[in-house]
ZAMARGU-4260 file (C-alpha; in steps of 0.2 Angstrom, whole numbers, plus 5000, padded with zeros to 4 digits):
<rodrens>
0) 4912/4954/4909 | 4912/4963/4925 | 4897/4970/4935 | 4898/4982/4948 | 4887/4986/4962
5) 4887/5002/4971 | 4879/5003/4992 | 4879/5020/5003 | 4892/5016/5016 | 4885/5030/5026
10) 4892/5050/5032 | 4910/5055/5040 | 4910/5067/5054 | 4906/5082/5040 | 4894/5074/5035
15) 4902/5071/5016 | 4891/5054/5009 | 4902/5039/5006 | 4899/5023/4996 | 4904/5005/4994
20) 4911/4999/4972 | 4911/4980/4972 | 4915/4976/4953 | 4914/4957/4952 | 4919/4946/4938
25) 4915/4933/4927 | 4920/4920/4939 | 4912/4929/4954 | 4927/4935/4962 | 4929/4954/4968
30) 4937/4969/4975 | 4926/4983/4984 | 4931/5000/4986 | 4927/5015/4998 | 4922/5032/4991
35) 4931/5036/5008 | 4954/5033/5008 | 4949/5026/4990 | 4951/5009/5002 | 4949/4993/4999
40) 4936/4985/5010 | 4937/4968/5000 | 4943/4956/4991 | 4936/4941/4988 | 4947/4927/4976
45) 4943/4909/4975 | 4953/4896/4984 | 4960/4878/4979 | 4942/4873/4985 | 4934/4882/4974
50) 4928/4895/4989 | 4928/4914/4987 | 4942/4920/5002 | 4943/4939/5006 | 4959/4941/5007
55) 4963/4960/5015 | 4960/4966/5033 | 4948/4979/5032 | 4930/4985/5044 | 4911/4984/5042
60) 4908/5004/5048 | 4914/5021/5039 | 4917/5027/5058 | 4931/5013/5059 | 4938/5019/5043
65) 4938/5036/5049 | 4945/5032/5067 | 4957/5018/5063 | 4975/5020/5062 | 4982/5005/5052
70) 4978/5013/5036 | 4968/4996/5031 | 4966/4995/5011 | 4970/5016/5010 | 4977/5025/4993
75) 4992/5036/5002 | 4997/5054/4996 | 5003/5065/4995 | 5019/5055/5000 | 5019/5036/5006
80) 5030/5031/5019 | 5041/5044/5031 | 5051/5059/5029 | 5062/5062/5042 | 5058/5077/5056
85) 5044/5083/5042 | 5056/5093/5033 | 5059/5095/5014 | 5066/5107/5003 | 5058/5110/4984
90) 5068/5122/4975 | 5077/5132/4987 | 5065/5135/4999 | 5059/5123/5016 | 5043/5118/5022
95) 5037/5110/5037 | 5028/5096/5034 | 5017/5090/5049 | 5025/5076/5063 | 5011/5061/5066
100) 5024/5047/5068 | 5035/5052/5083 | 5047/5066/5075 | 5040/5061/5059 | 5029/5065/5043
105) 5020/5047/5037 | 5009/5044/5026 | 5004/5063/5018 | 5000/5069/5035 | 4982/5069/5049
110) 4974/5075/5033 | 4983/5063/5017 | 4971/5057/5005 | 4967/5040/5017 | 4956/5052/5027
115) 4949/5062/5010 | 4932/5055/5001 | 4938/5053/4986 | 4923/5056/4967 | 4920/5039/4961
120) 4918/5035/4943 | 4911/5017/4939 | 4912/5013/4921 | 4917/4993/4912 | 4924/4983/4928
125) 4936/4999/4933 | 4934/5012/4946 | 4940/5029/4941 | 4946/5039/4957 | 4948/5057/4956
130) 4954/5071/4970 | 4962/5087/4969 | 4972/5093/4985 | 4975/5112/4987 | 4991/5121/4985
135) 4999/5119/5002 | 4988/5106/5011 | 4996/5098/5022 | 5008/5111/5021 | 5013/5103/5001
140) 5016/5114/4987 | 5003/5117/4972 | 4987/5112/4967 | 4988/5093/4964 | 4975/5084/4951
145) 4976/5066/4958 | 4965/5050/4946 | 4967/5032/4953 | 4963/5017/4943 | 4956/5000/4952
150) 4953/4990/4936 | 4950/4970/4941 | 4949/4958/4925 | 4944/4938/4926 | 4961/4932/4927
155) 4959/4939/4944 | 4972/4952/4941 | 4967/4969/4953 | 4977/4984/4944 | 4981/5000/4951
160) 4987/5017/4941 | 4990/5031/4947 | 4991/5049/4939 | 4994/5068/4946 | 4999/5082/4939
165) 5003/5100/4949 | 5003/5117/4945 | 5020/5120/4957 | 5032/5110/4959 | 5028/5098/4972
170) 5032/5081/4981 | 5023/5065/4974 | 5022/5047/4979 | 5008/5039/4979 | 5002/5019/4988
175) 4991/5007/4991 | 4992/5001/5010 | 4979/4984/5008 | 4986/4971/5023 | 4984/4953/5014
180) 4982/4937/5023 | 4981/4924/5009 | 4970/4912/5022 | 4957/4924/5024 | 4957/4939/5032
185) 4949/4932/5047 | 4964/4916/5049 | 4975/4924/5062 | 4994/4925/5059 | 5001/4926/5043
190) 5019/4921/5047 | 5018/4904/5042 | 5012/4912/5023 | 5029/4912/5013 | 5034/4929/5004
195) 5045/4928/4989 | 5053/4948/4987 | 5064/4951/4970 | 5076/4962/4979 | 5095/4963/4981
200) 5095/4976/4993 | 5086/4984/5005 | 5085/5002/5015 | 5091/4998/5036 | 5084/5011/5046
205) 5088/5022/5063 | 5077/5022/5077 | 5062/5031/5070 | 5064/5018/5054 | 5072/5035/5043
210) 5082/5025/5029 | 5100/5031/5033 | 5106/5034/5017 | 5114/5018/5014 | 5107/5003/5002
215) 5114/4988/5009 | 5111/4970/5004 | 5102/4956/5009 | 5114/4944/5008 | 5117/4934/5024
220) 5102/4943/5032 | 5087/4943/5041 | 5080/4951/5025 | 5082/4941/5011 | 5066/4935/5004
225) 5074/4930/4985 | 5071/4912/4990 | 5056/4913/4997 | 5053/4911/5015 | 5038/4910/5027
230) 5037/4929/5034 | 5041/4920/5052 | 5056/4911/5049 | 5068/4924/5053 | 5057/4938/5062
235) 5064/4935/5077 | 5081/4934/5074 | 5091/4944/5083 | 5095/4957/5072 | 5095/4977/5076
240) 5084/4982/5061 | 5070/4970/5066 | 5071/4978/5084 | 5067/4992/5076 | 5053/4987/5067
245) 5046/4978/5078 | 5048/4965/5062 | 5051/4969/5046 | 5044/4987/5040 | 5059/4990/5026
250) 5059/4995/5009 | 5068/4985/4997 | 5076/4992/4982 | 5069/4981/4968 | 5077/4970/4954
255) 5072/4978/4938 | 5080/4985/4919 | 5080/5002/4914 | 5071/4995/4897 | 5059/4984/4905
260) 5040/4991/4906 | 5034/4985/4924 | 5045/4971/4935 | 5039/4959/4947 | 5040/4965/4966
265) 5036/4950/4975 | 5027/4933/4977 | 5018/4929/4992 | 5009/4908/4995 | 4996/4903/5007
270) 4997/4882/5010 | 4981/4885/5019 | 4970/4892/5007 | 4982/4886/4991 | 4980/4905/4986
275) 4995/4913/4978 | 4999/4931/4971 | 5008/4940/4963 | 5016/4958/4961 | 5022/4968/4948
280) 5024/4986/4948 | 5034/5001/4939 | 5038/5008/4955 | 5056/5007/4960 | 5054/5000/4977
285) 5040/4990/4990 | 5040/4993/5009 | 5038/4975/5017 | 5027/4977/5031 | 5023/4965/5041
290) 5007/4972/5053 | 5018/4973/5067 | 5008/4990/5074 | 4992/4984/5072 | 4981/4985/5088
295) 4971/4972/5095 | 4957/4976/5085 | 4937/4971/5078 | 4939/4971/5059 | 4927/4963/5045
300) 4912/4952/5053 | 4918/4952/5072 | 4936/4945/5069 | 4948/4947/5079 | 4964/4956/5071
305) 4981/4960/5078 | 5000/4960/5075 | 5007/4951/5060 | 4991/4946/5052 | 4992/4955/5038
310) 5006/4957/5030 | 5009/4974/5013 | 5016/4975/4999 | 5016/4994/4996 | 5023/4999/4980
315) 5032/5016/4979 | 5047/5028/4978 | 5061/5028/4994 | 5055/5031/5010 | 5063/5051/5013
320) 5071/5050/4996 | 5068/5070/4998 | 5081/5068/5010 | 5092/5059/5000 | 5100/5064/4984
325) 5108/5046/4980 | 5087/5038/4980 | 5075/5039/4965 | 5070/5057/4964 | 5052/5060/4970
330) 5051/5081/4965 | 5036/5081/4953 | 5038/5098/4943 | 5024/5107/4936 | 5015/5101/4923
335) 5023/5084/4922 | 5013/5070/4924 | 5015/5057/4938 | 5015/5039/4932 | 5014/5024/4941
340) 5007/5005/4940 | 5006/4991/4951 | 4998/4976/4946 | 4992/4961/4961 | 4989/4945/4953
345) 4980/4929/4962 | 4979/4912/4959 | 4977/4896/4966 | 4995/4887/4966 | 5012/4894/4971
350) 5018/4907/4959 | 5036/4909/4964
</rodrens>
């Protein structure tokens, strides 16, 4: 049986009150979520010795979440990832979104969901988060009501369920930007941790990290993670795609059958702690990001963070899908329900 505790976390620069919500399961494992950004602040699971290990990067203070640029653990919306030039067309009408990542739009804009205070209700081992995004907020059409549920069970499974409804046609592509380090958030580089990604294909990007529109096989490239390998094994290979991302920052096209309700996205393992991770989702893609652009900074408990000390498995629709007719559509029509789910399951031992 899970228990939930609530701790005040201070006020935002706008004077909004925030809190931390901690779900603890029967074994003592726990996940802590902040109402600011709906951010996963802490996720503690047992290692091979039974010691609780915090496997996600984060901060100790609200100010750091407000000012941080790495989106540690945050809910991302309306539209995850990048949109070329911030230009979109819906129903024949063009909209210009903020260009907050070089020439492109990123993660819903500077006032995206990662910067919002979510309403939170806690009950029976789960957290129910809600926010309303007004019509034309960040220049997206339609009033969008968003509900996200975090559930953490006694088998150390963290389930994230996303639902949204708009009163006008709009774009919707939600994800969570949690950074994992299975040796512990304060253990340094993740380059020796092994990852498997269940994808035969990936999306190459241009110099600004926008997909070119091609869907290319991973065979014979550094992007082949179909067999588990260390993250760092090929990351310095001479490859223009790796150079553009300064490492891995690419969307993988997940293998799945339409008859399946959920499918395997990725798995990961730390030899140091014996902690394994499996990721399953209803989404068509996963953005594998190796924290290449995380600046040197202080994290939780005085930990020293820098690039490549966490990796992200951001389950989502394809980046810039609105501008590529061959990608799965991210248009959410008026009054239709956006409904997606991702599960991160932790274990001791190799999950492959």
